[in-house]
N, C-alpha and C positions, 0 to 999 in steps of 0.2 A: 421455382425449386417450394412446395409447400414442407408445413413441417415433419419432422420425419417421423416416419409411419411407424417406425418402432417404438417411439416416443411416445406416440399418440395413444396406441395400442395398449401399451404400459399405462399411459395415465387414466385413461378410459376405463380401463381395465379394474384400476386401480379405487375407482368411484371418491375419487380427490376433488374441491374443487381447484379448474385453473382457466387460463385466458389466454388467447393464441393472439400476438399482434403483429400487422403487416410495416415493416417503413423502409425507407431508399437503402440501398443496396452499401453498407457501410463495414467494415473490417473491425474495426478496434475496439474495447469495449468502453473507452470513453466517448465517443461517438456515436456508440449504440447509447450510453445513458443521456446522452444529448439529444437524440432522435426520439427517444421514448421522452424522452422529460419527465426522467427517474434520478434520486441523484447516486452518486457510483458507489456510494456504499453498499446501494439498495441490486446493484446491477454485482450479479457472480461471473466471473469469466474463470474458465477452466484451462489450463494448464498442464499438459500432461508432462511428463519427467519419465526418466529410466532410471533403474537402480539395476542391483546386480540381481533382485528379485524378479524381476521384470518391471512393466510400466506400471506407475500411479498416477491417476489425475487427481493433479492440488485444486481444491476450488478457492476463491478469493474475493476479495472485493475491489470492482474496478478501480478504486483507488489506493490500489496497492501493487506492491511489488513482492516477487519471492524472495524470501532471506533464505538463500540456499543452505547456509549454516546451517542454522536453524530446523530448518525443513529436512534435512539429511539426520538432524540429530534425534528430532521427531519421528523419523520411518525406519530406525535405528538401520540405517545404510552404510556401509561401505564409500560406494558411489555413487554418484544421483547426478546429472546432466539432464538439460531440458531437451525435448525430445524433437526428430528432425521432420518437416515435412512428408519423408517417404514415411517414417514410423508411424506418423497420422494417418494416414491413407491405408495402411495395411492395416489398421487398431480396430477405425472407424469408416470403412468402406463404403456405406451408403449417405454418408455426410460431407458438407464442403469443410475444406481443410481447416482449421481455427473457428468451428463452430458449433465445438461440440455441447451436449448437456452436461449437466454433472451427474447424471444417471450413468457412472463408469460402468455400472456394474451390468448394464444390458450389453457391453461386454468385456465383460467376466477383467474391467480392470478395477481394483479398489480405488475408493476415493477417502480425501482428506481434505477437511473444510477447514479456512483459519476460523478464529473465534469471533472475529470480527465481522462477518456475515450473522449469528445467532442474535447480534442489537438489532434490526431488520425483522417486523409482522411477517411481509412479504418478499419474496424475492423475483427478480427478473432475469431468467439467462436464453440464450441461443436456443436454437429447436433446429437443428441441423445442417440450417443456412442463413447466409449473411443476410437474409431478409425479414425472419421470424424469431419471435420472441415468446417465450412462456412467462407467465406470473403468475405464482400461488403462494400462500403460505409458507412459511419458512419452516413451521412446525410440522407440516405436514411433507414436504420436501425431506427431510430427518428422517420423519419416522418411513418414508418407504426408500431411503438412499442407506440409511444409518453408516452414515460415514465416520471415520476415525476426525477425532476434534483435535485440533491442536493451533499453536500460535507461530506462523511464518509470516506472516505477512510485517511488510512494512510501508511505509507512506512515502507516497508518487514525490511530494515536496522532499529537495535537500534542504538539511537543517542551513542556516545562516551561520556563516563565519562569524566571531566574537570581533569588532570593532575598535580596531589598533588607535588607538589616542598617540600623534608624535607628541615629541620633547618639546615641545613650542611653549613650555610654560602658562600652558589653556588648560584650567581644571574644570570638571562639571561635580557642582554641588548636589546635593541630594534631592532636588527639584528639575535636574538636568539640564539647570542654564551652566552657561560659560563665567568663570572667573579667574581672575587675573592675579597670578603671583605675586606679594606684593614683594616688591625690591626691597632687595636684602639692604640692613642698615650698614653705612661704614663705621666701625668701630673706631673713638678718637681716642687719639693719644692723652694719657690724663694730662693735665695742668701743672707743669713747674712749680713748686712751692715758693715762693717771693723769697728773697735774702734780705734783711735786714743791714740798713748803711751805717756805717761805725759814724757815729756822731764826730765834727771837725771839732782837733782843737784851737 
């Protein structure tokens, strides 16, 4: 299966520069980034979410996850859930499940993009299949898609918990080296004053 015909017709009619690339069959955003040899922050992944007002296509970098509360707040939604496979199939009938391009308006789906993608001069995204991608300038994508911009991405890498130090008498100085706590000094009893003996008669 080649690039989605609906997407190709739209891009060619828009007269913007773009390139298409084929790669081995992969399914996750990070696998696509690895197969295309592009940084994860440059690969745009699309996640369909459902709100009480209808579906929305959330677009963010491959190295991020959706922060549900932040996205919900940005969309001013009362409810927000990740769409099911059946929802994707019914909304995007001519593409592979999970291979949506960020041009949701081609399917009458509004698009919201995380600010993290703005730092890339060009972006790479699925073209309707699990073997085709499109690369184009981010500014051209933004001009064509006219997405809502918001901050809802969070890093994939979990934060490291602070290390707990055991109460073993070991401390770390400013250089990070361990120092041993000085032993407590024993308090000495004050010496008894000497008593003078009476002279013998």
